[in-house]
C-alpha positions in Angstrom: 129.3 75.2 107.1 125.6 74.3 107.2 122.5 75.7 105.6 118.9 74.6 105.7 118.7 75.6 102.1 119.1 72.5 100.0 120.9 74.5 97.4 123.6 75.6 99.9 124.5 72.4 101.7 127.8 71.4 103.4 129.3 70.4 100.0 128.4 73.6 98.2 131.9 75.0 98.1 133.6 71.6 98.0 134.8 69.5 95.2 132.8 66.3 95.6 135.5 64.2 94.1 138.4 65.1 96.3 136.6 66.7 99.3 138.8 69.7 99.0 137.9 73.3 98.3 137.7 74.1 94.6 140.0 76.9 93.5 139.0 78.7 90.3 141.4 79.5 87.6 139.4 82.4 86.2 139.3 84.4 89.5 137.7 83.9 92.9 134.2 84.5 94.1 133.6 88.0 95.5 130.8 89.4 97.6 130.1 92.3 95.2 129.9 89.8 92.3 127.5 87.7 94.3 125.3 90.7 95.1 125.3 91.8 91.5 124.3 88.4 90.2 121.6 88.1 92.9 120.1 91.4 91.7 120.2 90.2 88.1 118.3 87.0 89.0 115.7 89.0 90.9 115.2 91.2 87.8 114.8 88.1 85.6 112.3 86.6 88.1 110.4 89.9 88.1 110.2 89.9 84.3 108.8 86.4 84.3 106.3 87.2 87.0 105.1 90.3 85.2 104.6 88.2 82.0 102.5 85.5 83.7 100.6 88.1 85.8 99.6 89.9 82.6 98.7 86.6 80.9 96.6 85.6 83.9 94.4 88.7 83.7 94.2 88.5 79.9 93.0 84.9 80.2 90.4 86.0 82.7 89.2 88.8 80.5 88.9 86.3 77.6 87.0 83.8 79.7 89.7 81.2 79.3 91.3 80.9 82.7 92.8 77.5 81.7 95.2 79.3 79.4 97.3 80.3 82.4 98.0 76.6 83.4 101.1 76.3 81.1 102.7 79.2 82.9 101.9 77.7 86.3 103.0 74.1 85.6 105.7 75.1 83.2 107.2 77.5 85.7 106.9 75.2 88.7 108.0 71.9 87.1 110.6 73.6 84.9 112.0 75.6 87.8 112.2 72.4 89.9 114.1 70.5 87.2 116.5 73.3 86.5 117.1 73.7 90.3 118.1 70.1 90.6 120.4 70.4 87.6 122.0 73.4 89.2 122.5 71.7 92.5 124.2 68.7 91.0 126.1 70.7 88.3 127.3 73.8 90.1 129.6 74.8 87.3 126.6 75.2 85.0 125.1 77.9 87.3 126.0 80.8 85.1 123.5 79.3 82.6 121.0 77.5 84.7 120.6 80.1 87.5 119.1 82.7 85.1 116.9 80.1 83.5 115.7 79.1 87.0 114.9 82.7 87.9 112.9 83.2 84.7 110.9 80.0 85.2 110.3 80.6 88.8 109.1 84.1 87.9 106.5 82.6 85.6 105.2 80.4 88.4 105.3 83.2 91.0 103.5 85.6 88.8 100.6 83.3 88.1 100.4 82.1 91.8 100.5 85.7 93.0 97.7 86.7 90.6 95.5 83.9 92.1 96.1 85.2 95.6 95.6 88.8 94.6 92.3 87.9 92.9 91.0 86.5 96.1 92.7 88.8 98.6 93.3 92.2 96.9 96.5 93.9 98.1 98.1 90.7 99.5 100.9 90.6 96.9 102.4 94.0 97.7 102.2 93.2 101.4 104.1 89.9 100.8 106.7 91.5 98.6 107.3 94.3 101.1 107.6 91.8 104.0 109.9 89.6 102.0 112.4 92.3 101.1 112.0 94.0 104.5 112.9 90.8 106.2 115.9 90.4 103.8 117.1 93.9 104.6 116.6 93.6 108.3 118.4 90.2 108.6 121.2 91.3 106.4 121.7 94.4 108.6 121.5 92.3 111.7 124.0 89.8 110.4 126.5 92.4 109.1 126.3 94.3 112.5 127.0 91.1 114.4 123.6 91.3 116.2 122.8 87.8 114.7 125.5 85.2 114.5 125.4 81.9 112.7 126.8 79.8 115.5 126.9 76.0 115.2 124.0 75.5 117.5 122.0 78.1 115.6 122.8 76.3 112.3 121.8 73.0 113.7 118.5 74.3 115.0 117.5 76.0 111.8 118.5 72.9 109.7 116.5 70.6 112.0 113.5 72.9 111.9 113.7 73.2 108.1 113.9 69.4 107.8 110.9 68.9 110.0 108.8 71.3 107.9 109.9 69.6 104.8 108.8 66.2 106.2 105.4 67.6 107.2 104.8 69.0 103.7 105.9 65.6 102.2 103.6 63.8 104.6 100.7 66.1 103.7 101.3 65.6 100.0 101.4 61.8 100.4 98.2 61.8 102.4 96.4 63.8 99.7 97.7 61.4 97.0 96.1 58.5 98.8 92.8 60.2 99.4 93.2 61.3 103.0 92.3 64.9 104.1 95.7 65.3 105.7 96.7 67.7 108.4 94.2 70.5 108.3 96.3 73.0 110.2 98.9 73.2 107.4 96.4 74.9 105.0 93.7 75.9 107.5 93.1 79.4 108.9 92.5 78.2 112.5 94.7 79.6 115.3 96.8 76.5 115.0 97.1 76.9 111.2 98.2 80.6 111.6 100.7 79.7 114.3 102.1 77.0 112.0 102.5 79.4 109.1 104.1 81.9 111.4 106.7 79.4 112.6 107.4 78.4 108.9 107.9 82.0 108.0 110.4 82.5 110.9 112.3 79.4 109.9 112.5 80.5 106.3 113.7 83.9 107.3 116.4 82.4 109.6 117.6 80.4 106.6 118.7 83.8 105.1 121.1 84.2 108.0 122.7 80.8 107.2 122.9 81.7 103.5 124.6 85.0 104.3 127.2 83.1 106.5 127.7 80.4 103.9 128.3 82.9 101.1 130.7 84.8 103.3 132.6 81.6 104.0 132.8 80.8 100.3 134.2 84.3 99.5 136.8 84.0 102.3 138.0 80.6 101.2 138.4 81.6 97.5 135.6 79.6 95.8 135.7 79.7 92.0 134.0 82.6 90.1 131.0 80.6 88.9 130.0 80.1 92.5 128.8 83.7 92.5 126.0 82.5 90.3 125.4 79.5 92.4 125.3 81.4 95.6 122.9 83.9 94.1 120.7 81.0 93.0 120.7 79.5 96.5 119.7 82.8 98.0 116.9 83.2 95.4 115.6 79.7 96.5 115.3 80.9 100.1 113.6 84.2 99.0 111.1 82.4 96.9 110.2 80.1 99.8 109.9 83.0 102.2 107.6 84.9 99.8 105.3 81.9 99.2 105.0 81.3 103.0 104.3 84.9 103.6 101.5 84.7 101.0 100.1 81.7 102.8 100.2 83.4 106.2 98.6 86.6 105.0 95.9 84.7 103.1 95.1 82.8 106.3 94.9 86.0 108.3 92.7 87.8 105.7 90.3 84.8 105.4 89.4 85.2 109.1 88.3 88.8 108.5 
């Protein structure tokens, strides 16, 4: 089983000590349980996003836009740290996954408010496209129209890794004072094409996540893996949403 999502790697449903599948004493992972927990994490992320969104507009009205920075950096850095903890301590997912969702919501709310301020209406478009893509790919996967074959998995994982390397190279170049690769953030035809490719790759990761979760259910992963699987799916959805925001902002900036 492979997934381009770093939270759902080959070892997700394996005991790292023995290399064998973990069997839970308190019941096995179910698809319904995973769906319910995913819904709960989305609600927590929405609550966090609404909080930072409202604080952003309150800060603007008060003439203190810097007051939103704790939400941005606290959500981004805090969410990243909690995500790492969750990946390495999967059994903690029932506690860390909700915390990650809330922190990521704080970051997304503030980031979305910034995009909305510059491009009115962009947030609802990105949200609609994100959940529309999720629904379409889930339907295609369940109907058998899209199948996560080994070649499909290898292609998506390779593309995801290539994108990650490009982003890391871009960050490194900025840290050393270079302008970096302009097409990553630019609104040129090449920049738009790049963002479109990234959106497609992020969306295809959802198919791999669906397959990975299904395999975990079939093999009897422990109950806490429902939380972990929901966390992994949320990671992909957050990435897809942010990339859609970037793509839409590039398109609108050309108008």
